[in-house]
VOZA-241715 format. One line per field, with one value per residue (C-alpha): residue number from 1; chain; residue in one letter; x, y, z. Coordinates in Angstrom, 2 decimals, always signed. Example, Ala and Ser with C-alpha at 12.3 -4.5 7.8 and 13.67 -1.06 7.14 Angstrom:
% VOZA-241715
seq = 1 / 2
mol = A / A
type = a / s
c1 = +12.30 / +13.67
c2 = -4.50 / -1.06
c3 = +7.80 / +7.14
% end
This chain:
% VOZA-241715
seq = 1 / 2 / 3 / 4 / 5 / 6 / 7 / 8 / 9 / 10 / 11 / 12 / 13 / 14 / 15 / 16 / 17 / 18 / 19 / 20 / 21 / 22 / 23 / 24 / 25 / 26 / 27 / 28 / 29 / 30 / 31 / 32 / 33 / 34 / 35 / 36 / 37 / 38 / 39 / 40 / 41 / 42 / 43 / 44 / 45 / 46 / 47 / 48 / 49 / 50 / 51 / 52 / 53 / 54 / 55 / 56 / 57 / 58 / 59 / 60 / 61 / 62 / 63 / 64 / 65 / 66 / 67 / 68 / 69 / 70 / 71 / 72 / 73 / 74 / 75 / 76 / 77 / 78 / 79 / 80 / 81 / 82 / 83 / 84 / 85 / 86 / 87 / 88 / 89 / 90 / 91 / 92 / 93 / 94 / 95 / 96 / 97 / 98 / 99 / 100 / 101 / 102 / 103 / 104 / 105 / 106 / 107 / 108 / 109 / 110 / 111 / 112 / 113 / 114 / 115 / 116 / 117 / 118 / 119 / 120 / 121 / 122 / 123 / 124 / 125 / 126 / 127 / 128 / 129 / 130 / 131 / 132 / 133 / 134 / 135 / 136 / 137 / 138 / 139 / 140 / 141 / 142 / 143 / 144 / 145 / 146 / 147 / 148 / 149 / 150 / 151 / 152 / 153 / 154 / 155 / 156 / 157 / 158 / 159 / 160 / 161 / 162 / 163 / 164 / 165 / 166 / 167 / 168 / 169 / 170 / 171 / 172 / 173 / 174 / 175 / 176 / 177 / 178 / 179 / 180 / 181 / 182 / 183 / 184 / 185 / 186 / 187 / 188 / 189 / 190 / 191 / 192 / 193 / 194 / 195 / 196 / 197 / 198 / 199 / 200 / 201 / 202 / 203 / 204 / 205 / 206 / 207 / 208 / 209 / 210 / 211 / 212 / 213 / 214 / 215 / 216 / 217 / 218 / 219 / 220 / 221 / 222 / 223 / 224 / 225 / 226 / 227 / 228 / 229 / 230 / 231 / 232 / 233 / 234 / 235 / 236 / 237 / 238 / 239 / 240 / 241 / 242 / 243 / 244 / 245 / 246 / 247 / 248 / 249 / 250 / 251 / 252 / 253 / 254 / 255 / 256 / 257 / 258 / 259 / 260 / 261 / 262 / 263 / 264 / 265 / 266 / 267 / 268 / 269 / 270 / 271 / 272 / 273 / 274 / 275 / 276 / 277 / 278 / 279 / 280 / 281 / 282 / 283 / 284 / 285 / 286 / 287 / 288 / 289 / 290 / 291 / 292 / 293 / 294 / 295 / 296 / 297 / 298 / 299 / 300 / 301 / 302 / 303 / 304 / 305 / 306 / 307 / 308 / 309 / 310 / 311 / 312 / 313 / 314 / 315 / 316 / 317 / 318 / 319 / 320 / 321 / 322 / 323 / 324 / 325 / 326 / 327 / 328 / 329 / 330 / 331 / 332 / 333 / 334 / 335 / 336 / 337 / 338 / 339 / 340 / 341 / 342 / 343 / 344 / 345 / 346 / 347 / 348 / 349 / 350 / 351 / 352 / 353 / 354 / 355 / 356 / 357 / 358 / 359 / 360 / 361 / 362 / 363 / 364 / 365 / 366 / 367 / 368 / 369 / 370 / 371 / 372 / 373 / 374 / 375 / 376 / 377 / 378 / 379 / 380 / 381 / 382 / 383 / 384 / 385 / 386 / 387 / 388 / 389 / 390 / 391 / 392 / 393 / 394 / 395 / 396 / 397 / 398 / 399 / 400 / 401 / 402 / 403 / 404 / 405 / 406 / 407 / 408 / 409 / 410 / 411 / 412 / 413 / 414 / 415 / 416 / 417 / 418 / 419 / 420 / 421 / 422 / 423 / 424 / 425 / 426 / 427 / 428 / 429 / 430 / 431 / 432 / 433 / 434 / 435 / 436 / 437 / 438 / 439 / 440 / 441 / 442 / 443 / 444 / 445 / 446 / 447 / 448 / 449 / 450 / 451 / 452 / 453 / 454 / 455 / 456 / 457 / 458 / 459
mol = A / A / A / A / A / A / A / A / A / A / A / A / A / A / A / A / A / A / A / A / A / A / A / A / A / A / A / A / A / A / A / A / A / A / A / A / A / A / A / A / A / A / A / A / A / A / A / A / A / A / A / A / A / A / A / A / A / A / A / A / A / A / A / A / A / A / A / A / A / A / A / A / A / A / A / A / A / A / A / A / A / A / A / A / A / A / A / A / A / A / A / A / A / A / A / A / A / A / A / A / A / A / A / A / A / A / A / A / A / A / A / A / A / A / A / A / A / A / A / A / A / A / A / A / A / A / A / A / A / A / A / A / A / A / A / A / A / A / A / A / A / A / A / A / A / A / A / A / A / A / A / A / A / A / A / A / A / A / A / A / A / A / A / A / A / A / A / A / A / A / A / A / A / A / A / A / A / A / A / A / A / A / A / A / A / A / A / A / A / A / A / A / A / A / A / A / A / A / A / A / A / A / A / A / A / A / A / A / A / A / A / A / A / A / A / A / A / A / A / A / A / A / A / A / A / A / A / A / A / A / A / A / A / A / A / A / A / A / A / A / A / A / A / A / A / A / A / A / A / A / A / A / A / A / A / A / A / A / A / A / A / A / A / A / A / A / A / A / A / A / A / A / A / A / A / A / A / A / A / A / A / A / A / A / A / A / A / A / A / A / A / A / A / A / A / A / A / A / A / A / A / A / A / A / A / A / A / A / A / A / A / A / A / A / A / A / A / A / A / A / A / A / A / A / A / A / A / A / A / A / A / A / A / A / A / A / A / A / A / A / A / A / A / A / A / A / A / A / A / A / A / A / A / A / A / A / A / A / A / A / A / A / A / A / A / A / A / A / A / A / A / A / A / A / A / A / A / A / A / A / A / A / A / A / A / A / A / A / A / A / A / A / A / A / A / A / A / A / A / A / A / A / A / A / A / A / A / A / A / A / A / A / A / A / A / A / A / A / A / A / A / A / A / A / A / A / A / A / A / A / A / A / A / A / A / A / A / A / A / A / A / A / A / A / A / A / A / A / A / A / A / A / A / A / A / A / A / A / A
type = m / p / e / a / s / k / q / a / a / l / f / d / t / p / r / p / g / s / n / l / p / e / f / s / v / g / e / i / s / k / l / l / k / k / t / v / e / e / t / f / g / l / v / r / i / r / g / e / i / a / e / c / k / y / h / s / s / g / h / c / y / v / t / l / k / d / e / t / a / i / l / a / a / v / c / w / r / g / q / v / g / k / l / g / l / r / l / e / v / g / m / e / v / i / c / t / g / r / l / t / t / y / p / g / q / s / k / y / q / l / v / i / e / s / a / t / l / a / g / m / g / a / l / l / k / l / l / e / e / r / k / q / k / l / a / a / e / g / l / f / d / p / a / r / k / q / l / l / p / f / l / p / d / v / i / g / v / v / t / s / p / t / g / a / v / i / r / d / i / l / h / r / l / e / d / r / f / p / r / h / v / l / v / w / p / v / a / v / q / g / e / g / a / a / q / q / i / a / t / a / i / e / g / f / n / n / l / p / a / s / g / p / v / p / r / p / d / i / l / i / v / a / r / g / g / g / s / v / e / d / l / m / p / f / n / e / e / i / v / v / r / a / a / a / a / s / d / i / p / l / i / a / a / v / g / h / e / t / d / t / t / l / i / d / f / a / a / d / v / r / a / p / t / p / t / a / a / a / e / m / a / v / p / v / r / a / d / l / l / a / q / v / m / d / d / g / r / r / l / w / d / s / l / r / r / h / v / n / e / r / r / e / r / l / e / l / m / a / r / a / l / g / d / p / m / r / a / i / e / p / l / a / q / r / l / d / e / r / a / e / r / l / a / l / g / w / e / s / y / f / h / r / r / a / s / r / v / s / e / a / a / g / k / l / r / h / p / r / d / i / v / s / l / a / t / q / r / l / i / t / a / e / h / k / m / q / s / c / w / r / e / l / f / l / r / k / q / n / r / l / e / t / l / g / t / v / l / g / h / l / s / p / k / a / v / l / g / r / g / y / a / l / v / t / d / i / s / g / h / v / v / t / s / s / k / q / v / k / s / g / d / k / v / r / i / e / f / g / d / g / a / k / k / a / k / i / e / n / g
c1 = +246.26 / +242.98 / +240.98 / +241.51 / +245.30 / +245.12 / +243.14 / +245.66 / +248.50 / +247.16 / +247.82 / +251.33 / +252.60 / +253.29 / +253.09 / +256.22 / +257.31 / +255.31 / +255.18 / +251.36 / +249.24 / +247.23 / +243.62 / +241.21 / +237.67 / +236.15 / +238.91 / +238.42 / +234.61 / +234.84 / +237.24 / +234.98 / +231.81 / +233.73 / +234.96 / +231.56 / +229.61 / +232.10 / +232.19 / +228.46 / +227.01 / +224.04 / +222.89 / +219.79 / +219.31 / +216.69 / +215.54 / +212.68 / +211.54 / +212.18 / +211.51 / +209.62 / +208.95 / +207.34 / +208.76 / +206.57 / +209.26 / +208.05 / +211.25 / +210.83 / +213.38 / +213.70 / +215.66 / +216.26 / +217.25 / +217.96 / +219.16 / +222.66 / +222.57 / +220.60 / +220.94 / +219.67 / +217.96 / +216.32 / +214.00 / +213.87 / +210.62 / +210.84 / +211.17 / +208.55 / +205.69 / +207.42 / +207.82 / +204.28 / +204.36 / +203.88 / +206.59 / +205.36 / +206.94 / +207.08 / +207.36 / +210.00 / +211.24 / +213.92 / +215.30 / +217.37 / +219.69 / +223.04 / +225.03 / +226.27 / +227.57 / +226.14 / +229.07 / +226.82 / +226.17 / +229.22 / +227.06 / +226.41 / +222.85 / +221.06 / +219.48 / +216.32 / +215.44 / +212.92 / +211.38 / +209.28 / +208.00 / +210.32 / +208.36 / +204.65 / +204.35 / +205.31 / +202.83 / +200.00 / +200.78 / +200.45 / +197.24 / +195.85 / +196.82 / +195.17 / +192.07 / +191.84 / +192.29 / +189.52 / +187.17 / +187.57 / +186.46 / +183.36 / +184.03 / +183.23 / +179.93 / +177.34 / +174.74 / +176.31 / +175.66 / +173.19 / +170.90 / +171.42 / +168.72 / +166.75 / +167.04 / +169.44 / +169.15 / +172.80 / +175.83 / +179.19 / +182.26 / +185.69 / +188.33 / +191.10 / +189.66 / +192.01 / +191.84 / +189.60 / +187.52 / +185.46 / +184.90 / +183.63 / +181.34 / +179.79 / +179.38 / +177.66 / +175.39 / +174.47 / +173.54 / +171.50 / +169.78 / +171.45 / +171.92 / +173.58 / +177.19 / +179.58 / +183.28 / +185.71 / +189.10 / +191.77 / +195.04 / +194.50 / +198.11 / +201.20 / +202.08 / +198.99 / +196.44 / +194.92 / +194.43 / +192.80 / +190.36 / +189.33 / +188.84 / +186.64 / +184.45 / +184.05 / +183.54 / +180.54 / +179.08 / +179.44 / +177.54 / +174.19 / +171.05 / +169.75 / +173.00 / +174.03 / +175.93 / +173.53 / +174.38 / +174.82 / +172.41 / +175.21 / +178.94 / +181.27 / +185.01 / +186.78 / +190.09 / +191.38 / +193.59 / +197.20 / +199.64 / +199.25 / +201.56 / +199.46 / +196.29 / +197.77 / +195.95 / +192.70 / +194.08 / +195.12 / +193.12 / +192.21 / +190.28 / +188.75 / +187.51 / +186.06 / +184.22 / +182.80 / +181.76 / +179.97 / +176.26 / +175.83 / +175.65 / +179.05 / +180.11 / +183.77 / +185.13 / +188.79 / +190.91 / +189.69 / +187.46 / +190.25 / +191.62 / +190.66 / +191.30 / +190.28 / +187.76 / +185.73 / +184.99 / +183.96 / +181.99 / +178.18 / +178.53 / +181.73 / +181.69 / +184.18 / +184.90 / +184.05 / +181.66 / +179.92 / +179.59 / +177.76 / +175.40 / +174.75 / +174.03 / +171.12 / +168.70 / +168.29 / +165.87 / +164.60 / +164.03 / +162.05 / +159.91 / +159.23 / +158.51 / +156.09 / +154.41 / +154.07 / +152.81 / +150.19 / +149.15 / +148.93 / +146.85 / +144.45 / +143.97 / +143.45 / +140.95 / +139.07 / +138.99 / +137.75 / +134.89 / +133.94 / +133.93 / +131.73 / +129.33 / +128.70 / +128.29 / +125.76 / +123.85 / +123.78 / +122.44 / +119.84 / +118.67 / +118.32 / +116.39 / +113.77 / +111.55 / +111.69 / +108.27 / +106.52 / +107.98 / +107.01 / +103.39 / +102.01 / +103.89 / +102.46 / +98.97 / +99.50 / +100.83 / +97.60 / +95.49 / +97.51 / +97.35 / +93.47 / +93.22 / +95.42 / +93.24 / +90.11 / +91.89 / +92.96 / +89.43 / +87.89 / +90.51 / +89.93 / +86.04 / +86.73 / +88.88 / +86.42 / +83.68 / +85.82 / +86.69 / +82.94 / +82.13 / +84.98 / +83.89 / +80.26 / +81.73 / +83.94 / +82.76 / +82.78 / +85.79 / +83.45 / +81.93 / +85.20 / +86.43 / +83.22 / +83.50 / +87.21 / +86.33 / +83.71 / +86.13 / +88.78 / +86.25 / +85.27 / +88.94 / +89.62 / +86.73 / +87.94 / +91.52 / +90.47 / +88.52 / +91.47 / +93.86 / +91.45 / +90.99 / +94.83 / +95.50 / +93.09 / +94.69 / +98.14 / +97.06 / +95.53 / +98.70 / +100.83 / +98.77 / +99.00 / +102.82 / +103.05 / +101.27 / +103.58 / +106.59 / +105.32 / +105.17 / +108.61 / +110.21 / +112.87 / +111.10 / +108.13 / +110.25 / +111.90 / +108.44 / +108.02 / +111.02 / +113.88 / +116.92 / +119.42 / +123.12 / +125.68 / +129.40 / +130.94 / +131.08 / +127.36 / +127.54 / +124.87 / +126.21 / +124.56 / +127.04 / +129.01 / +132.01 / +132.06 / +132.92 / +135.45 / +135.86 / +136.32 / +134.58 / +132.00 / +128.59 / +125.30 / +121.98 / +118.83 / +115.55 / +112.08 / +112.03 / +115.62 / +119.51 / +122.16 / +125.97 / +127.53 / +130.93 / +131.43 / +132.66 / +133.57 / +130.77
c2 = +134.68 / +135.86 / +138.52 / +141.09 / +140.56 / +140.98 / +144.24 / +145.59 / +144.67 / +146.87 / +150.00 / +148.75 / +147.73 / +150.57 / +149.98 / +150.05 / +153.57 / +155.21 / +155.30 / +155.29 / +152.13 / +151.62 / +150.37 / +149.47 / +150.83 / +147.70 / +147.34 / +150.87 / +150.45 / +147.31 / +148.97 / +151.88 / +149.65 / +147.52 / +150.69 / +152.38 / +149.34 / +148.48 / +152.04 / +152.61 / +149.21 / +150.65 / +154.25 / +156.34 / +159.28 / +161.89 / +163.92 / +164.97 / +162.77 / +164.82 / +162.00 / +158.58 / +155.95 / +152.51 / +150.36 / +147.64 / +145.16 / +146.03 / +148.01 / +151.60 / +154.22 / +157.39 / +160.62 / +162.15 / +165.77 / +168.51 / +172.13 / +171.14 / +167.77 / +164.88 / +161.04 / +158.32 / +155.41 / +152.16 / +149.85 / +146.38 / +144.58 / +142.26 / +145.25 / +147.52 / +145.66 / +145.55 / +149.33 / +149.88 / +153.20 / +154.17 / +156.61 / +159.77 / +162.97 / +165.64 / +163.35 / +163.98 / +160.46 / +158.73 / +155.86 / +153.05 / +150.99 / +150.65 / +152.71 / +151.09 / +152.04 / +151.46 / +151.01 / +151.19 / +154.91 / +155.75 / +156.82 / +155.84 / +155.14 / +154.07 / +150.63 / +151.21 / +148.58 / +150.56 / +154.07 / +156.14 / +159.63 / +162.17 / +163.25 / +163.59 / +166.89 / +165.26 / +162.40 / +164.83 / +166.88 / +163.80 / +162.90 / +166.39 / +166.40 / +163.02 / +164.24 / +167.29 / +165.21 / +162.70 / +165.37 / +167.20 / +164.01 / +164.06 / +160.85 / +162.69 / +164.47 / +164.24 / +163.70 / +160.34 / +159.17 / +156.31 / +155.88 / +152.98 / +150.26 / +150.45 / +146.69 / +144.71 / +141.04 / +140.47 / +142.48 / +142.27 / +143.08 / +143.73 / +143.43 / +141.26 / +137.86 / +137.62 / +141.01 / +142.39 / +144.50 / +141.51 / +140.12 / +143.87 / +144.04 / +140.62 / +141.14 / +144.54 / +143.00 / +140.18 / +142.63 / +144.95 / +142.85 / +139.66 / +139.51 / +137.19 / +138.45 / +137.54 / +138.29 / +138.86 / +138.46 / +140.86 / +142.28 / +145.81 / +147.14 / +146.36 / +145.11 / +144.29 / +145.35 / +148.06 / +145.64 / +143.11 / +145.61 / +147.00 / +143.42 / +142.62 / +145.62 / +144.80 / +141.06 / +141.74 / +144.05 / +141.52 / +138.75 / +137.93 / +138.79 / +135.18 / +133.32 / +130.67 / +133.23 / +136.10 / +139.53 / +141.92 / +144.86 / +146.86 / +146.88 / +147.73 / +148.37 / +148.40 / +148.03 / +149.28 / +152.23 / +152.73 / +155.18 / +157.22 / +154.73 / +151.77 / +153.37 / +154.06 / +151.33 / +153.07 / +156.26 / +154.52 / +155.52 / +151.92 / +151.56 / +155.05 / +154.48 / +151.06 / +152.53 / +155.40 / +152.89 / +150.52 / +149.96 / +148.61 / +151.30 / +151.34 / +152.33 / +153.19 / +152.38 / +152.84 / +153.71 / +155.69 / +158.68 / +161.00 / +159.13 / +160.15 / +158.37 / +159.14 / +156.14 / +158.09 / +160.65 / +158.19 / +156.06 / +156.64 / +157.02 / +157.34 / +155.63 / +156.70 / +153.13 / +149.71 / +149.24 / +152.44 / +151.06 / +148.03 / +150.26 / +152.32 / +149.19 / +147.81 / +149.28 / +147.80 / +144.88 / +145.59 / +149.13 / +148.14 / +145.77 / +148.43 / +150.98 / +148.66 / +147.86 / +151.53 / +152.34 / +149.70 / +150.98 / +154.46 / +153.34 / +151.39 / +154.45 / +156.68 / +154.27 / +154.08 / +157.99 / +158.22 / +155.75 / +157.27 / +160.74 / +159.63 / +157.67 / +160.96 / +162.96 / +160.48 / +160.59 / +164.37 / +164.20 / +161.62 / +163.85 / +166.92 / +164.76 / +163.51 / +160.48 / +159.50 / +157.83 / +161.20 / +162.66 / +159.58 / +159.21 / +162.33 / +161.37 / +157.82 / +159.30 / +161.74 / +158.82 / +156.84 / +159.81 / +160.25 / +156.52 / +156.56 / +159.72 / +158.00 / +155.00 / +157.04 / +159.20 / +156.16 / +154.64 / +158.02 / +158.32 / +154.68 / +155.30 / +158.44 / +156.66 / +153.67 / +156.18 / +157.91 / +154.52 / +153.46 / +156.80 / +156.26 / +152.69 / +153.94 / +156.14 / +153.56 / +151.73 / +147.92 / +146.45 / +144.43 / +147.71 / +149.11 / +146.12 / +145.95 / +149.71 / +149.22 / +146.14 / +148.12 / +150.98 / +148.48 / +146.80 / +150.22 / +151.29 / +147.93 / +148.59 / +151.96 / +150.79 / +148.09 / +150.61 / +153.00 / +150.22 / +149.06 / +152.54 / +153.16 / +149.81 / +150.72 / +154.12 / +152.49 / +149.92 / +152.54 / +154.52 / +151.43 / +150.55 / +154.18 / +154.01 / +150.69 / +152.01 / +154.98 / +152.73 / +150.52 / +153.54 / +154.56 / +151.11 / +150.53 / +147.26 / +149.17 / +151.41 / +148.27 / +146.84 / +149.65 / +148.75 / +150.49 / +148.64 / +149.14 / +148.92 / +148.17 / +147.49 / +144.28 / +145.99 / +146.60 / +150.23 / +151.85 / +153.18 / +156.46 / +157.77 / +156.39 / +158.03 / +155.60 / +152.63 / +151.97 / +149.39 / +145.88 / +146.56 / +144.04 / +145.16 / +143.68 / +144.74 / +144.04 / +143.93 / +143.70 / +139.95 / +139.10 / +140.18 / +139.64 / +140.13 / +142.28 / +143.72 / +147.29 / +147.84 / +151.19 / +152.18
c3 = +93.04 / +94.71 / +92.99 / +95.79 / +95.49 / +91.73 / +92.03 / +94.59 / +92.33 / +89.66 / +91.92 / +92.86 / +89.41 / +87.07 / +83.43 / +81.25 / +80.46 / +83.24 / +87.01 / +86.97 / +86.84 / +83.67 / +83.69 / +81.12 / +81.28 / +82.42 / +85.09 / +86.58 / +86.52 / +88.61 / +91.05 / +91.39 / +91.86 / +94.56 / +96.28 / +96.41 / +97.44 / +100.33 / +101.51 / +101.37 / +101.95 / +103.81 / +103.92 / +104.58 / +102.26 / +102.46 / +99.34 / +97.29 / +94.38 / +91.20 / +88.71 / +89.16 / +86.53 / +87.15 / +84.25 / +82.62 / +84.03 / +87.54 / +88.52 / +89.68 / +88.66 / +90.78 / +90.76 / +94.30 / +94.77 / +97.24 / +96.89 / +95.63 / +93.95 / +92.48 / +92.93 / +90.72 / +92.48 / +91.50 / +93.38 / +92.02 / +91.28 / +94.30 / +96.64 / +95.05 / +96.60 / +99.99 / +100.31 / +101.68 / +99.83 / +96.31 / +95.28 / +93.48 / +92.19 / +94.87 / +97.72 / +100.39 / +101.42 / +103.41 / +101.36 / +102.86 / +100.73 / +99.29 / +96.74 / +93.56 / +90.20 / +86.77 / +84.42 / +81.25 / +81.97 / +84.13 / +87.04 / +90.58 / +92.08 / +95.12 / +95.23 / +97.44 / +99.86 / +101.96 / +101.96 / +104.37 / +104.09 / +105.60 / +108.60 / +109.51 / +107.67 / +104.32 / +104.97 / +105.91 / +102.75 / +100.65 / +102.25 / +101.75 / +98.13 / +97.56 / +99.44 / +97.21 / +93.99 / +94.99 / +96.22 / +92.83 / +91.25 / +93.20 / +95.27 / +98.58 / +97.21 / +99.92 / +97.16 / +96.48 / +99.99 / +100.60 / +103.52 / +105.83 / +105.88 / +109.26 / +109.98 / +107.54 / +107.24 / +106.21 / +107.36 / +105.53 / +107.55 / +106.06 / +108.62 / +110.08 / +111.22 / +114.27 / +115.96 / +118.64 / +116.13 / +114.79 / +118.25 / +119.27 / +116.28 / +116.72 / +120.50 / +119.93 / +117.36 / +119.58 / +122.35 / +120.19 / +117.44 / +116.25 / +112.44 / +109.88 / +109.66 / +106.70 / +107.35 / +104.45 / +106.12 / +104.93 / +106.18 / +107.53 / +107.36 / +105.53 / +102.03 / +99.97 / +102.57 / +100.39 / +97.49 / +99.88 / +101.31 / +97.75 / +96.57 / +99.57 / +99.02 / +95.26 / +96.14 / +98.41 / +95.65 / +93.15 / +94.98 / +93.15 / +95.16 / +94.91 / +95.08 / +97.56 / +99.61 / +100.52 / +99.40 / +102.46 / +102.90 / +104.65 / +104.80 / +107.63 / +106.90 / +110.14 / +111.97 / +115.37 / +116.23 / +115.09 / +113.74 / +110.61 / +108.83 / +110.14 / +108.82 / +105.35 / +103.44 / +104.09 / +102.62 / +99.37 / +96.19 / +95.38 / +98.68 / +98.53 / +94.97 / +95.92 / +98.85 / +96.70 / +94.07 / +96.41 / +95.77 / +99.18 / +101.90 / +103.68 / +107.07 / +107.60 / +111.14 / +110.96 / +114.10 / +117.06 / +117.09 / +116.56 / +113.59 / +110.11 / +106.88 / +103.33 / +103.39 / +105.90 / +103.40 / +100.70 / +102.92 / +103.31 / +107.03 / +109.38 / +112.66 / +115.40 / +116.30 / +115.14 / +118.10 / +117.14 / +113.53 / +114.84 / +116.80 / +113.59 / +111.57 / +113.75 / +116.21 / +119.84 / +119.60 / +123.22 / +122.47 / +119.26 / +121.38 / +124.05 / +121.27 / +119.57 / +122.88 / +123.80 / +120.15 / +120.58 / +124.06 / +122.74 / +119.67 / +121.87 / +124.16 / +121.13 / +119.65 / +122.88 / +123.26 / +119.74 / +120.29 / +123.54 / +121.88 / +119.09 / +121.47 / +123.38 / +120.31 / +119.14 / +122.45 / +122.33 / +118.66 / +119.83 / +122.56 / +120.27 / +117.66 / +120.10 / +119.66 / +115.93 / +116.16 / +116.91 / +113.78 / +111.68 / +112.90 / +110.97 / +107.98 / +108.05 / +108.38 / +105.53 / +103.53 / +104.09 / +102.97 / +99.93 / +99.01 / +99.31 / +97.29 / +94.70 / +94.40 / +93.88 / +91.38 / +89.34 / +89.44 / +88.21 / +85.41 / +84.25 / +83.98 / +81.97 / +79.67 / +79.16 / +78.39 / +75.63 / +74.18 / +74.01 / +72.25 / +69.74 / +69.05 / +68.18 / +65.59 / +63.90 / +60.69 / +60.65 / +58.78 / +56.46 / +55.16 / +54.63 / +52.69 / +50.58 / +49.58 / +48.76 / +46.59 / +44.63 / +43.98 / +42.82 / +40.26 / +38.85 / +38.49 / +36.76 / +34.15 / +33.46 / +32.96 / +30.51 / +28.51 / +28.39 / +27.34 / +24.58 / +23.22 / +23.29 / +21.56 / +18.63 / +18.35 / +18.02 / +15.59 / +13.23 / +13.28 / +12.66 / +9.62 / +8.17 / +8.62 / +6.92 / +3.93 / +3.60 / +4.11 / +1.33 / -1.05 / -0.08 / -0.34 / -3.10 / -3.90 / -5.11 / -7.42 / -8.79 / -9.62 / -12.02 / -14.16 / -12.28 / -11.05 / -8.05 / -8.74 / -5.87 / -6.00 / -4.60 / -1.10 / -1.20 / -1.65 / -3.87 / -7.13 / -8.09 / -10.58 / -13.53 / -12.03 / -9.08 / -11.30 / -13.99 / -16.86 / -15.49 / -11.98 / -11.00 / -9.85 / -8.75 / -10.36 / -8.36 / -10.34 / -9.07 / -9.30 / -8.58 / -8.92 / -11.39 / -11.34 / -14.20 / -15.36 / -16.39 / -19.98 / -21.73 / -24.13
% end
C-alpha cells in the first residue's frame, strides 16, 4: 500500500473501543510535517529579527516577530552565503522560504531561502546605524586622510574587469597622463563581492615595494551606477575597514555623483564617477608641459629684468663715483712719499743702533781677562779650602785620641787586669747578685787573660 494511502487510512480506521483514530507521537509528527510543508511550500514572511545566531556549523538561526507573534526560522549553511545580506537583530526583513516542523521540539519554523530588507527605509536605517558605528570608531576621521601623490608611477584599480568602468578609467588616463595601471579583478555586486573587494585592497597594500609586481602609489576602487542593493558590497564593514586601513592613498568612485556608500567616507578622496577618479589621480600632461614652458618663459623674463636693473644701477653708481684714476693718483703720490720717508727713517735708525753697539763693545772686558780672573779666584779658594780641611782633620784626630784614652779607662778589660772577674750566665747576661743564680746553675767567669766555666754550689 502506498505511503499516502496508509496515512489516509489512519484517519478512517478507528481503534478498537473508540470511534477516534489513534496515533503515536512519531506518526502525528510526520502527518503535521507533511501537512504544513504541502500547504505552505513557498511563502514570503515579513517581520523584525528578534534573535539571530550564526552557529559554528555555518547555519543561521533566527527568530522573527511582529506585534502579535513570533516565528522561528533557520537558514542552512549552503544558503547563508547566497543571501547577499548579513542578518542582524533589529532588521525588518522579508524572508522567502518554506514552512516545516521540527518534531524534536514540537514547533514549526521557516526555512529561509532568500531575504531582503523590508523597504528602502529599513535599508537606509541599517546603513545609517552602520555609519554611526564606524564613525564612532574613528574610521571616517578627516585627520586620517592621506594626500594623493601629484604624479603616481603605478595606479592600482579594484573593479570588474569586464565592465565599462575600467575602459573609462584607462581611456581617461591615456588622455591625461599615461601611467602604469594594475587591475585587480573583482565582482562588484552579489555574493562574495565584499570579500573580494576587501581582499584586493589588502592585496595591493601587501605588495613589497621592490617586488616583481610594482606596488601602486594610489588605489582607485570603482564601479558604475546601480540600485542601493547593487551597491551594498561597498557598504559592508569588511570593505570599509579595508579602505580605512589602506596605507596607499585611496580614491572611492562608486556609482554616480548622487550615489553615496560607506566606503566614500573611509576613502582618502571620494570621486563622483570613475572617470573623475582618473582625473584626480593624474594631472593633464599637456597642461603640465604648457605650465613648464610658461614658467620657463616667466623665469627668463624675470632674470633678464633683474640683470637689466642691476646693470642700470651699476651705471648710475659708476657715474656718481667719477673716474677712479683721479682718486687714486694723489694716494699713489702720498704712498711714494711715505715710502721714501720710511727708507730714510730705517737708515737713521740703523746708524743709531750701530753707534750704541760700538759704545757698548768698548766697555766690555775681553773674555780671556774674565777667564784669567776667575781662574785666580778658584785657585785662592782651593788653597783656603785645603787649609780649612787640614785644620778640621787635626781637631777631629785630637778629639778621637782623647776619647780613646777615656774609653780605655772605662773598659771592663782594664778592671779585669786589676784582679776582678766578670760573671755571666749561660745566656750571656751579667750576674751582679748572688740571688740571680742558684745551686747547680752554670756560669762563665771571664778573667783578664781568659775565661772559665763554673758551676754554682751552696756554701
